[in-house]
C-alpha positions as CSV (number, residue, x, y, z in Angstrom):
1,X,-52.7,31.5,8.0
2,X,-52.4,30.7,11.7
3,X,-50.1,27.8,11.0
4,X,-47.9,30.0,8.8
5,X,-47.6,32.7,11.6
6,X,-46.8,30.0,14.2
7,X,-44.0,28.6,12.0
8,X,-42.6,32.1,11.3
9,X,-42.6,32.8,15.1
10,X,-41.0,29.5,15.9
11,X,-38.2,30.1,13.4
12,X,-37.5,33.6,14.6
13,X,-37.5,32.6,18.3
14,X,-35.3,29.6,17.4
15,X,-32.7,32.0,16.2
16,X,-33.1,34.9,18.6
17,X,-33.0,32.7,21.7
18,X,-29.6,31.4,20.9
19,X,-26.8,33.9,21.6
20,X,-24.5,32.3,19.1
21,X,-27.1,32.4,16.3
22,X,-28.0,36.0,17.1
23,X,-24.4,37.0,17.1
24,X,-23.8,35.2,13.8
25,X,-26.7,37.0,12.1
26,X,-26.3,40.5,13.5
27,X,-22.8,40.9,14.9
28,X,-20.5,38.9,12.5
29,X,-21.2,41.1,9.5
30,X,-20.6,44.2,11.5
31,X,-17.3,42.9,12.9
32,X,-16.2,41.8,9.4
33,X,-17.0,45.2,8.0
34,X,-15.1,47.1,10.8
35,X,-12.0,44.8,10.5
36,X,-12.0,45.2,6.7
37,X,-12.6,48.9,6.9
38,X,-9.7,49.4,9.3
39,X,-7.3,47.2,7.3
40,X,-8.1,48.7,3.9
41,X,-8.8,52.3,4.9
42,X,-5.9,53.5,2.7
43,X,-6.7,51.5,-0.4
44,X,-6.4,48.0,-1.7
45,X,-3.2,45.9,-1.3
46,X,-2.9,44.6,-4.8
47,X,0.4,45.6,-6.6
48,X,-1.1,46.8,-9.9
49,X,-1.9,50.0,-11.6
50,X,-5.0,50.4,-13.7
51,X,-5.4,53.2,-16.3
52,X,-9.1,53.9,-17.1
53,X,-9.6,55.4,-20.6
54,X,-12.5,57.8,-21.3
55,X,-12.9,58.9,-24.9
56,X,-15.0,62.1,-24.9
57,X,-13.9,63.3,-28.4
58,X,-16.4,64.3,-30.9
59,X,-14.2,63.5,-33.9
60,X,-11.8,60.7,-34.7
61,X,-8.7,62.9,-34.5
62,X,-5.9,61.5,-32.5
63,X,-5.0,58.0,-31.4
64,X,-7.7,55.5,-30.4
65,X,-7.9,54.0,-27.0
66,X,-6.7,50.6,-28.4
67,X,-3.6,52.4,-29.9
68,X,-2.9,53.9,-26.5
69,X,-3.1,50.5,-24.9
70,X,-0.7,49.1,-27.5
71,X,1.7,52.0,-26.9
72,X,1.8,51.3,-23.1
73,X,1.7,47.5,-23.5
74,X,5.4,47.2,-22.8
75,X,4.7,48.1,-19.2
76,X,3.7,44.8,-17.6
77,X,2.6,46.4,-14.4
78,X,-0.1,48.5,-16.1
79,X,-3.6,47.2,-16.8
80,X,-6.4,48.9,-18.7
81,X,-10.1,49.6,-18.3
82,X,-12.5,51.8,-20.2
83,X,-15.7,53.8,-19.6
84,X,-17.9,55.6,-22.0
85,X,-18.5,58.5,-19.6
86,X,-16.3,60.3,-17.0
87,X,-18.5,59.9,-13.9
88,X,-18.2,56.0,-13.7
89,X,-14.5,56.3,-14.3
90,X,-14.2,58.8,-11.4
91,X,-16.2,56.4,-9.3
92,X,-13.6,53.7,-10.0
93,X,-10.8,56.1,-9.1
94,X,-12.6,57.0,-5.9
95,X,-13.0,53.3,-5.0
96,X,-9.3,52.7,-5.7
97,X,-10.1,50.3,-8.5
98,X,-8.4,52.6,-10.9
99,X,-5.0,54.4,-10.4
100,X,-5.6,57.0,-13.1
101,X,-8.2,58.2,-15.6
102,X,-7.1,59.4,-19.0
103,X,-9.8,61.7,-20.5
104,X,-9.4,62.2,-24.3
105,X,-11.1,65.5,-25.4
106,X,-10.9,67.5,-28.6
107,X,-9.4,70.3,-26.7
108,X,-6.6,68.2,-25.2
109,X,-6.0,65.2,-22.8
110,X,-6.3,65.2,-19.1
111,X,-5.0,62.7,-16.6
112,X,-6.8,62.4,-13.3
113,X,-5.0,60.8,-10.3
114,X,-5.4,60.6,-6.5
115,X,-3.2,62.4,-4.0
116,X,-1.1,59.2,-3.5
117,X,-0.5,58.8,-7.2
118,X,1.1,62.1,-8.2
119,X,4.5,60.6,-9.1
120,X,2.8,57.8,-11.1
121,X,0.7,60.3,-12.9
122,X,3.7,62.4,-13.9
123,X,5.5,59.3,-15.2
124,X,2.4,58.1,-17.1
125,X,2.0,61.6,-18.7
126,X,5.5,61.5,-19.9
127,X,5.0,58.0,-21.4
128,X,1.8,59.2,-23.2
129,X,3.3,62.4,-24.6
130,X,4.9,60.8,-27.8
131,X,1.6,59.1,-28.7
132,X,-0.7,62.0,-27.9
133,X,1.5,64.6,-29.5
134,X,1.4,66.7,-26.3
135,X,1.9,66.3,-22.6
136,X,-1.5,65.6,-21.0
137,X,-2.3,67.8,-18.0
138,X,-2.3,66.1,-14.7
139,X,-5.0,66.9,-12.2
140,X,-5.0,65.6,-8.6
141,X,-8.5,64.5,-7.5
142,X,-9.6,64.6,-3.8
143,X,-10.7,61.1,-3.0
144,X,-12.7,59.7,-0.1
145,X,-10.6,58.2,2.6
146,X,-12.6,55.0,2.7
147,X,-13.1,54.6,-1.1
148,X,-11.8,51.0,-1.2
149,X,-14.1,50.1,1.7
150,X,-17.0,51.4,-0.4
151,X,-15.9,49.1,-3.1
152,X,-15.7,46.1,-0.7
153,X,-19.1,46.9,1.0
154,X,-21.3,45.2,-1.7
155,X,-19.1,42.1,-1.4
156,X,-19.5,42.0,2.3
157,X,-23.2,42.5,2.0
158,X,-23.5,39.7,-0.6
159,X,-21.3,37.4,1.6
160,X,-23.6,38.0,4.6
161,X,-26.7,37.3,2.6
162,X,-25.1,34.2,1.0
163,X,-24.3,32.7,4.4
164,X,-27.7,33.6,5.8
165,X,-29.4,31.9,2.8
166,X,-27.4,28.7,2.7
167,X,-27.3,28.2,6.5
168,X,-30.8,29.6,7.1
169,X,-32.4,27.2,4.7
170,X,-30.0,24.3,4.0
171,X,-28.6,23.6,7.5
172,X,-31.8,24.2,9.3
173,X,-33.8,21.9,7.0
174,X,-31.3,19.1,7.6
175,X,-31.5,19.7,11.3
176,X,-35.3,19.6,11.2
177,X,-35.1,16.3,9.3
178,X,-32.6,14.8,11.8
179,X,-34.7,15.8,14.8
180,X,-37.8,14.2,13.1
181,X,-39.5,17.6,13.1
182,X,-40.4,17.2,9.4
183,X,-41.7,13.7,10.1
184,X,-44.1,15.1,12.7
185,X,-45.2,17.9,10.3
186,X,-46.0,15.3,7.7
187,X,-48.8,14.0,9.9
188,X,-50.5,17.4,9.8
189,X,-52.5,18.9,6.8
190,X,-49.9,21.6,6.4
191,X,-49.0,22.1,2.8
192,X,-45.3,22.1,1.8
193,X,-45.6,25.5,0.3
194,X,-46.8,27.0,3.6
195,X,-43.9,25.4,5.5
196,X,-41.3,26.7,2.9
197,X,-43.0,30.2,2.9
198,X,-42.7,30.4,6.7
199,X,-38.9,29.6,6.4
200,X,-38.5,32.3,3.7
201,X,-40.4,35.1,5.6
202,X,-38.7,34.5,8.9
203,X,-35.2,34.4,7.4
204,X,-36.0,37.5,5.3
205,X,-37.0,39.5,8.4
206,X,-33.7,38.6,10.1
207,X,-31.6,39.5,7.0
208,X,-33.4,42.8,6.6
209,X,-32.4,43.7,10.2
210,X,-28.9,42.5,9.4
211,X,-28.7,44.7,6.3
212,X,-30.1,47.7,8.1
213,X,-27.3,47.4,10.7
214,X,-24.6,47.0,8.0
215,X,-25.9,50.0,6.0
216,X,-26.0,52.1,9.2
217,X,-22.4,51.2,10.1
218,X,-21.2,51.7,6.5
219,X,-22.9,55.1,6.3
220,X,-22.0,56.6,9.7
221,X,-18.7,54.8,10.2
222,X,-17.2,54.8,6.7
223,X,-19.0,57.6,4.9
224,X,-20.9,55.2,2.5
225,X,-23.2,57.4,0.4
226,X,-26.8,56.4,0.8
227,X,-30.1,57.9,-0.4
228,X,-33.7,56.6,-0.3
229,X,-33.5,55.3,-3.8
230,X,-30.3,53.4,-3.1
231,X,-31.7,51.9,0.1
232,X,-34.8,50.7,-1.8
233,X,-32.8,49.1,-4.5
234,X,-30.4,47.5,-2.1
235,X,-33.3,46.0,-0.1
236,X,-34.8,44.6,-3.3
237,X,-31.5,43.1,-4.5
238,X,-30.7,41.7,-1.1
239,X,-34.1,40.1,-0.9
240,X,-33.7,38.5,-4.3
241,X,-30.2,37.4,-3.5
242,X,-31.4,35.8,-0.2
243,X,-34.2,34.0,-2.1
244,X,-31.7,32.6,-4.5
245,X,-29.2,31.4,-1.9
246,X,-32.1,30.0,0.2
247,X,-33.2,28.1,-2.9
248,X,-29.7,26.7,-3.3
249,X,-29.6,25.7,0.4
250,X,-33.0,24.1,0.0
251,X,-31.7,22.0,-2.9
252,X,-28.8,20.8,-0.9
253,X,-31.0,20.0,2.1
254,X,-33.1,17.7,-0.2
255,X,-30.1,15.5,-0.9
256,X,-27.8,15.8,2.2
257,X,-28.8,13.8,5.2
258,X,-26.6,15.0,8.1
259,X,-25.8,18.4,9.7
260,X,-22.1,17.7,9.7
261,X,-22.0,17.0,6.0
262,X,-24.1,20.0,5.2
263,X,-21.7,22.2,7.2
264,X,-18.8,20.8,5.3
265,X,-20.5,21.3,1.9
266,X,-21.5,24.9,2.6
267,X,-18.0,25.7,3.9
268,X,-16.5,24.2,0.7
269,X,-19.0,26.1,-1.5
270,X,-18.1,29.4,0.1
271,X,-14.5,29.3,-0.9
272,X,-14.9,29.3,-4.7
273,X,-17.9,31.7,-4.5
274,X,-15.8,34.2,-2.6
275,X,-13.0,34.1,-5.2
276,X,-15.2,33.9,-8.3
277,X,-17.9,36.5,-7.5
278,X,-16.1,39.8,-7.5
279,X,-16.7,40.1,-3.8
280,X,-13.2,41.5,-3.2
281,X,-11.6,42.0,-6.6
282,X,-12.9,42.2,-10.2
283,X,-13.0,39.1,-12.4
284,X,-10.8,40.9,-15.0
285,X,-7.7,40.0,-13.0
286,X,-8.5,36.2,-13.2
287,X,-7.9,33.8,-16.1
288,X,-10.6,34.0,-18.7
289,X,-12.2,30.6,-18.2
290,X,-12.6,31.3,-14.4
291,X,-14.0,34.8,-15.2
292,X,-16.7,33.2,-17.5
293,X,-17.7,30.8,-14.7
294,X,-17.8,33.6,-12.1
295,X,-20.0,35.8,-14.3
296,X,-22.7,33.1,-14.3
297,X,-22.9,33.0,-10.5
298,X,-25.9,34.7,-8.8
299,X,-23.5,36.2,-6.2
300,X,-21.6,38.0,-9.0
301,X,-24.9,39.5,-10.2
302,X,-25.8,40.6,-6.7
303,X,-22.4,42.2,-6.2
304,X,-22.5,44.0,-9.5
305,X,-26.0,45.3,-8.9
306,X,-25.1,46.6,-5.4
307,X,-22.0,48.3,-6.8
308,X,-24.0,50.0,-9.5
309,X,-26.4,51.3,-6.9
310,X,-23.8,52.3,-4.3
311,X,-20.7,53.4,-6.3
312,X,-22.4,54.8,-9.4
313,X,-25.7,56.0,-7.8
314,X,-27.5,54.1,-10.5
315,X,-31.2,53.8,-9.5
316,X,-32.9,53.8,-12.9
317,X,-34.7,50.5,-13.6
318,X,-33.5,50.2,-17.1
319,X,-29.9,49.5,-16.2
320,X,-30.6,47.3,-13.2
321,X,-33.5,45.1,-14.4
322,X,-31.3,42.7,-16.5
323,X,-29.3,41.8,-13.4
324,X,-32.6,41.5,-11.4
325,X,-33.9,39.2,-14.1
326,X,-30.9,36.9,-13.7
327,X,-31.5,36.7,-9.9
328,X,-35.2,35.9,-10.5
329,X,-34.3,33.2,-12.9
330,X,-31.9,31.6,-10.4
331,X,-34.6,31.8,-7.7
332,X,-37.3,30.2,-9.8
333,X,-34.9,27.4,-10.9
334,X,-33.6,26.6,-7.4
335,X,-37.0,26.7,-5.6
336,X,-38.7,24.9,-8.5
337,X,-36.2,22.0,-8.4
338,X,-36.2,21.8,-4.6
339,X,-40.0,21.7,-4.4
340,X,-40.0,18.8,-6.9
341,X,-37.6,16.7,-4.9
342,X,-38.6,17.8,-1.3
343,X,-40.0,15.0,1.0
344,X,-41.2,15.3,4.5
345,X,-39.2,12.2,5.4
346,X,-36.9,9.7,3.6
């Protein structure tokens, strides 16, 4: 136990004594959040319009959602999404991932739009009138100013955890090997599991502090809605995500010999992960084969879980446990593989 504590202390001090490392862990995510928040404070920049369909009818009277999509299919600039209930659809409208919400009710149809989409809503209502048999009413919803920043926040959180995991385990392990630190540890009775556990706990403490700062800036600076249940789930999901990415970094460190090559490998991995993990836009806008690949990534699972918690206020275990199980499976697979191939020295 004393050796474990000394290793944790050594790892923490190794990071905190370096101004560049401290800035990377604590300041870089904050700067990234502020820059993204200012740039996208008025919404996302993608030139597309998404209609979200919500069918709340008790009977089968009227056109189905698929028939409505076929009717509007001639408009190439219009994309479609659907939700079973109104609240998730309104959440997408608030986060600017939907331009309008069409609610189908037995008593009539209603079209929800934001203040900046009034003209679009009027035109869409006119296009829907022949199919629905009546002009749907258009209601302008008051949307949060930083709604799209709220959508981006889980992606920024995941990206920060991803970098901390890959660099915190992968790069550091290669540096330890090159400096012969691992070779010296091999002469002691320290088990491999204690050494790895010390790396995990020390990096976890740093990332928990990083996440606390990000959540504070997101809440007080950009109006990110947060409750105790949401903070608890975000902490759990971030911890599992960190374990997964540390396991991936550990696997890389077992096969890569130099710090320079590790830096290049991690940088090259980050690019496809950013574009295939729903960090900044949904996989639905991508070609289907790429969307299938992206859906398998642990980063995608982490982003989706964080969005469920933050944007939809989903804190019930039943809806979140499947994604948590995927992260646990990734963690077990990566650490199991790395412990099998890990050697104190080559």
